[in-house]
C-alpha positions as CSV (number, residue, x, y, z in Angstrom):
1,M,-9.5,-0.4,-6.7
2,S,-8.8,-0.8,-10.0
3,A,-6.1,-3.5,-10.5
4,D,-5.3,-2.3,-13.9
5,G,-4.8,1.0,-12.6
6,S,-2.4,-0.2,-9.8
7,T,-0.4,-2.4,-12.4
8,K,-0.2,0.7,-14.7
9,A,1.2,2.9,-12.0
10,V,3.7,0.1,-10.9
11,T,5.0,-0.5,-14.3
12,M,5.3,3.1,-14.9
13,A,7.5,3.5,-11.8
14,L,9.6,0.3,-12.5
15,A,10.5,1.5,-15.9
16,A,11.6,5.0,-15.0
17,N,13.6,3.5,-11.9
18,F,15.4,1.0,-13.8
19,G,16.5,3.8,-16.1
20,I,17.3,6.1,-13.3
21,A,19.5,3.7,-11.7
22,V,21.7,3.0,-14.7
23,T,22.3,6.7,-15.2
24,K,23.0,7.1,-11.5
25,F,25.5,4.5,-11.2
26,L,27.1,5.8,-14.2
27,A,27.4,9.3,-12.5
28,F,29.0,7.7,-9.3
29,A,31.6,5.8,-11.4
30,L,32.5,9.1,-13.1
31,T,32.4,11.3,-10.1
32,G,32.4,9.4,-6.9
33,S,29.7,11.2,-5.4
34,S,28.1,9.2,-2.3
35,S,24.9,11.1,-2.8
36,M,24.7,9.5,-6.6
37,L,25.8,6.0,-5.0
38,A,22.9,6.5,-2.5
39,E,20.5,7.6,-5.1
40,A,21.5,4.5,-7.3
41,I,21.2,2.2,-4.7
42,H,17.7,3.7,-4.0
43,S,16.6,3.3,-7.3
44,V,17.5,-0.2,-7.5
45,A,15.7,-0.7,-4.1
46,D,12.7,0.8,-5.7
47,S,12.9,-1.2,-9.1
48,S,13.0,-4.3,-6.8
49,N,10.0,-3.1,-4.6
50,Q,8.0,-2.7,-7.9
51,A,8.8,-6.1,-9.4
52,L,7.9,-7.8,-5.9
53,L,4.4,-5.7,-6.3
54,L,4.0,-7.0,-9.9
55,I,4.7,-10.7,-8.3
56,G,2.5,-10.3,-5.4
57,G,-0.4,-9.0,-7.8
58,R,-0.1,-12.0,-10.0
59,R,0.3,-14.7,-7.2
60,A,-2.8,-13.3,-5.3
61,K,-5.2,-14.4,-8.5
62,R,-4.6,-17.9,-7.8
63,R,-7.8,-20.0,-7.1
64,A,-8.9,-21.2,-3.4
65,T,-7.3,-24.5,-2.6
66,P,-8.4,-27.3,0.1
67,E,-5.2,-26.2,1.9
68,H,-6.0,-22.4,1.6
69,P,-9.9,-22.3,1.2
70,F,-9.9,-18.7,1.7
71,G,-7.7,-17.9,-1.6
72,Y,-4.5,-16.0,-1.9
73,G,-5.6,-12.3,-1.9
74,R,-3.3,-11.6,1.0
75,E,-0.1,-12.4,-0.8
76,R,-0.2,-8.8,-2.1
77,Y,-0.1,-7.7,1.4
78,I,3.0,-10.2,2.0
79,Y,5.0,-8.8,-0.9
80,A,4.2,-5.4,0.1
81,F,5.4,-5.7,3.5
82,I,8.6,-7.1,1.9
83,V,8.6,-4.0,-0.2
84,A,8.8,-1.9,3.1
85,I,11.7,-4.3,4.4
86,V,13.8,-3.8,1.3
87,L,13.2,0.0,1.3
88,F,14.4,0.0,4.7
89,T,17.4,-2.0,4.6
90,L,18.7,-1.7,1.2
91,G,17.5,1.8,0.7
92,G,17.5,3.6,4.0
93,L,20.3,1.9,6.0
94,F,22.8,1.8,3.2
95,A,22.4,5.5,2.6
96,L,23.0,6.2,6.2
97,Y,26.0,4.1,6.3
98,E,27.2,6.0,2.9
99,G,26.6,9.2,4.3
100,W,28.3,8.8,7.7
101,H,31.4,7.2,5.7
102,K,31.7,10.2,3.6
103,I,31.2,12.8,6.4
104,R,34.1,11.2,8.1
105,D,36.3,11.0,5.2
106,P,35.2,13.7,2.6
107,H,36.4,14.1,-0.9
108,P,35.4,16.9,-3.2
109,I,33.8,16.2,-6.5
110,T,36.6,17.0,-9.0
111,E,35.9,15.2,-12.4
112,W,32.9,15.2,-14.5
113,Q,31.5,18.0,-12.3
114,W,28.5,18.5,-14.6
115,V,27.4,14.8,-14.7
116,P,25.6,14.5,-11.3
117,V,23.7,17.7,-11.8
118,V,22.7,16.6,-15.3
119,V,21.5,13.1,-14.0
120,L,19.6,14.4,-11.0
121,L,17.7,16.9,-13.1
122,V,16.8,14.2,-15.6
123,A,15.9,12.0,-12.9
124,I,13.6,14.5,-11.2
125,V,11.8,14.6,-14.4
126,L,11.4,11.0,-14.9
127,E,10.2,10.6,-11.2
128,A,7.9,13.4,-11.6
129,T,6.3,11.8,-14.7
130,A,5.9,8.3,-12.8
131,L,4.4,10.4,-9.7
132,R,2.1,12.0,-11.9
133,T,0.7,8.5,-13.4
134,A,0.3,7.4,-9.8
135,V,-1.4,10.4,-8.7
136,K,-3.9,10.0,-11.8
137,E,-4.7,6.3,-11.0
138,S,-5.2,7.2,-7.5
139,N,-7.6,10.1,-8.1
140,Q,-9.8,7.5,-9.9
141,V,-10.4,5.6,-6.6
142,R,-9.7,7.6,-3.6
143,G,-13.0,9.8,-4.1
144,K,-13.4,12.4,-1.6
145,A,-10.5,11.0,0.8
146,G,-7.3,13.3,1.6
147,W,-4.1,11.8,0.4
148,F,-3.2,10.7,4.0
149,Q,-6.5,9.2,4.6
150,F,-5.8,7.3,1.3
151,V,-2.8,6.1,2.0
152,R,-3.8,5.1,5.5
153,R,-7.3,3.5,4.5
154,S,-6.5,1.9,1.2
155,K,-7.1,-1.9,1.2
156,A,-4.8,-2.3,-2.0
157,P,-1.1,-1.6,-1.4
158,E,0.3,-1.0,-4.7
159,L,-0.9,2.5,-5.2
160,P,0.1,4.0,-1.7
161,A,3.3,1.9,-2.0
162,I,4.0,3.9,-5.3
163,L,2.8,7.2,-4.3
164,L,5.2,7.0,-1.0
165,E,8.1,5.7,-3.1
166,D,7.8,8.3,-5.7
167,T,7.3,11.2,-3.3
168,G,10.4,9.8,-1.2
169,A,12.4,9.7,-4.7
170,L,11.7,13.1,-5.7
171,L,12.7,14.5,-2.0
172,G,15.7,12.4,-2.1
173,L,16.8,13.9,-5.6
174,V,16.3,17.3,-4.1
175,F,18.3,16.2,-1.2
176,A,21.0,14.8,-3.5
177,L,21.1,17.9,-5.7
178,A,21.5,20.1,-2.8
179,G,24.4,18.1,-1.4
180,V,26.1,17.7,-4.8
181,G,25.5,21.4,-5.4
182,L,27.1,22.4,-2.2
183,T,30.0,20.2,-2.6
184,L,30.8,21.8,-6.1
185,A,30.3,25.1,-4.8
186,T,32.3,24.7,-1.7
187,G,34.7,22.1,-2.5
188,D,33.8,20.3,0.8
189,G,32.5,16.8,0.5
190,V,31.0,16.7,3.7
191,W,27.9,18.6,2.2
192,D,27.8,15.2,-0.2
193,G,27.7,13.1,3.0
194,I,25.0,15.2,4.6
195,G,22.8,15.0,1.3
196,T,23.5,11.1,1.4
197,G,22.3,11.1,5.1
198,A,19.4,13.0,4.7
199,I,18.2,10.6,2.0
200,G,18.8,7.8,4.4
201,V,16.5,9.1,7.2
202,L,13.9,10.0,4.4
203,L,13.8,6.2,3.2
204,C,13.7,5.0,6.5
205,V,10.5,7.4,7.6
206,I,8.9,6.3,4.5
207,A,9.8,2.7,5.1
208,I,8.5,2.5,8.6
209,V,5.1,4.4,7.7
210,F,4.4,1.9,4.9
211,A,5.4,-1.2,7.0
212,T,2.9,0.2,9.6
213,E,-0.1,0.3,7.3
214,V,0.7,-3.0,5.6
215,K,1.0,-4.6,9.1
216,S,-2.5,-3.6,9.8
217,L,-3.7,-5.3,6.5
218,L,-1.9,-8.3,7.3
219,I,-3.6,-8.6,10.8
220,G,-7.0,-8.2,9.1
221,E,-8.8,-4.9,8.3
222,S,-12.5,-4.5,8.4
223,A,-14.4,-3.2,5.4
224,S,-14.7,0.6,4.9
225,D,-17.4,2.4,6.8
226,E,-19.1,2.8,3.4
227,H,-19.2,-1.0,2.8
228,V,-20.2,-1.7,6.3
229,R,-23.3,0.6,5.8
230,L,-24.1,-1.0,2.5
231,I,-23.9,-4.3,3.7
232,R,-26.3,-3.7,6.9
233,A,-28.8,-1.8,4.6
234,A,-28.8,-5.1,2.3
235,I,-29.4,-7.2,4.9
236,L,-32.4,-5.1,6.2
237,A,-34.0,-4.4,2.9
238,G,-35.8,-7.8,3.2
239,D,-38.9,-8.2,5.2
240,D,-37.9,-11.5,6.3
241,V,-35.0,-9.9,8.6
242,D,-36.1,-8.3,11.7
243,T,-32.6,-6.9,12.7
244,V,-29.0,-7.1,12.4
245,I,-27.6,-8.6,15.9
246,H,-24.1,-8.2,14.9
247,L,-22.0,-7.8,11.9
248,R,-18.3,-8.6,11.2
249,T,-16.2,-7.9,7.9
250,M,-12.6,-8.6,7.2
251,H,-10.7,-8.3,3.9
252,L,-9.1,-11.1,2.5
253,G,-7.5,-9.1,-0.2
254,P,-8.0,-5.6,-1.6
255,E,-11.0,-7.1,-3.9
256,E,-12.1,-9.9,-1.6
257,L,-14.3,-9.3,1.5
258,L,-15.5,-11.8,4.5
259,V,-18.7,-10.9,5.7
260,A,-20.0,-12.7,9.0
261,A,-23.5,-11.6,10.4
262,K,-26.2,-12.8,13.0
263,I,-29.4,-11.6,12.1
264,A,-32.8,-11.8,13.9
265,I,-35.8,-13.6,12.4
266,D,-39.4,-14.4,13.5
267,L,-40.1,-17.1,16.0
268,D,-42.7,-18.3,13.7
269,D,-40.5,-18.8,10.8
270,D,-40.0,-22.6,9.6
271,A,-36.8,-24.0,8.1
272,R,-37.8,-22.8,4.7
273,D,-38.5,-19.2,5.8
274,V,-35.0,-19.2,7.5
275,A,-33.2,-20.3,4.4
276,Q,-35.1,-17.8,2.2
277,A,-34.1,-15.2,4.6
278,I,-30.6,-15.9,4.5
279,N,-30.3,-16.7,0.8
280,G,-32.0,-13.3,0.1
281,A,-29.9,-11.4,2.3
282,E,-26.7,-13.0,0.7
283,A,-28.1,-12.0,-2.7
284,R,-28.7,-8.4,-1.9
285,I,-25.0,-8.0,0.0
286,R,-23.4,-9.4,-3.1
287,E,-25.4,-7.0,-5.3
288,S,-24.6,-4.0,-3.2
289,V,-20.9,-4.9,-2.2
290,P,-19.6,-7.0,-5.3
291,I,-16.2,-7.7,-3.2
292,A,-18.3,-9.6,-0.7
293,R,-16.9,-13.0,-1.9
294,L,-17.5,-15.1,1.4
295,I,-20.8,-14.3,3.2
296,F,-21.7,-16.2,6.3
297,I,-25.0,-15.6,7.8
298,E,-26.2,-17.3,11.4
299,P,-30.0,-16.7,12.0
300,D,-31.3,-16.2,15.6
301,I,-34.7,-15.9,17.1
302,L,-36.6,-13.2,18.5
303,R,-38.6,-13.7,21.7
304,G,-40.9,-10.9,23.0
305,G,-38.7,-8.4,21.2
306,H,-35.2,-9.6,22.4
307,S,-32.7,-11.9,20.9
308,T,-31.9,-15.3,22.4
309,S,-28.3,-14.6,21.7
310,T,-26.2,-13.5,24.6
311,T,-23.3,-12.5,22.4
312,A,-22.6,-8.7,22.3
313,P,-20.4,-7.0,19.8
314,A,-17.1,-6.0,21.2
315,P,-16.4,-2.1,21.6
316,G,-16.0,-0.5,18.2
317,L,-17.2,-3.1,16.3
318,E,-20.6,-3.5,14.3
């Protein structure tokens, strides 16, 4: 995934959400609408999240150290998980509380009635622009994958986070506009509270979905099927490797892949032949899959057409 594309989408979303947050707080101060307050807090949460994604991306670029020999690539996943927590607590739970409070004690919007409608319409335009940027950048890297598959399988958390946040923001704005509009039309503030509660439910669902995906990355996901295929083909492309006994891969970060393989070599190969076979396999892997940064290859000997290794791959693993 393009780091520049991710940064562009995050920066665009940050600028849009910060401006939107200011206007929503102003609208809340003038009208007292709970939907506007929930949306303002939502925009603050989104702005904080985008700042966290930018910080995580920068910290992940640090060089490996003796204490962290595999580098800091997973910091992007750590900060993305914090994003999910912030979205759930600061955005979702606050909106649910505010909606419950407004339903119990509803108040109509009696002053500056046109303000929330104008603010929400402007916010919809700005959020749609930010979402358009995220979609454009995502289209450059998602290939033939559908949107759900892209969010589910992406190894970089930034674009899926922005896609989910901006989509949720647009839907939340629609809920807020419906709540405010019905409140203005009927004079019943309960609709404002219902719209606020709907925003809260939406944000909690999005936060849970995103947290689930980032948790999988934190635990350690394997390379994509395409990368696994390319790695296996690269190893077997040399005449000095008979077969791949097993292959393990794990993402240390979106653009950092660890590869561990056991290969079968001929019984008659000496130490120099083995070293050449391993070096050749490593070079072919790096050429085929440039994000393969750490490669560990263990040789094994074939005797009578069978490996001496008793290690069998676990079910579902290469």
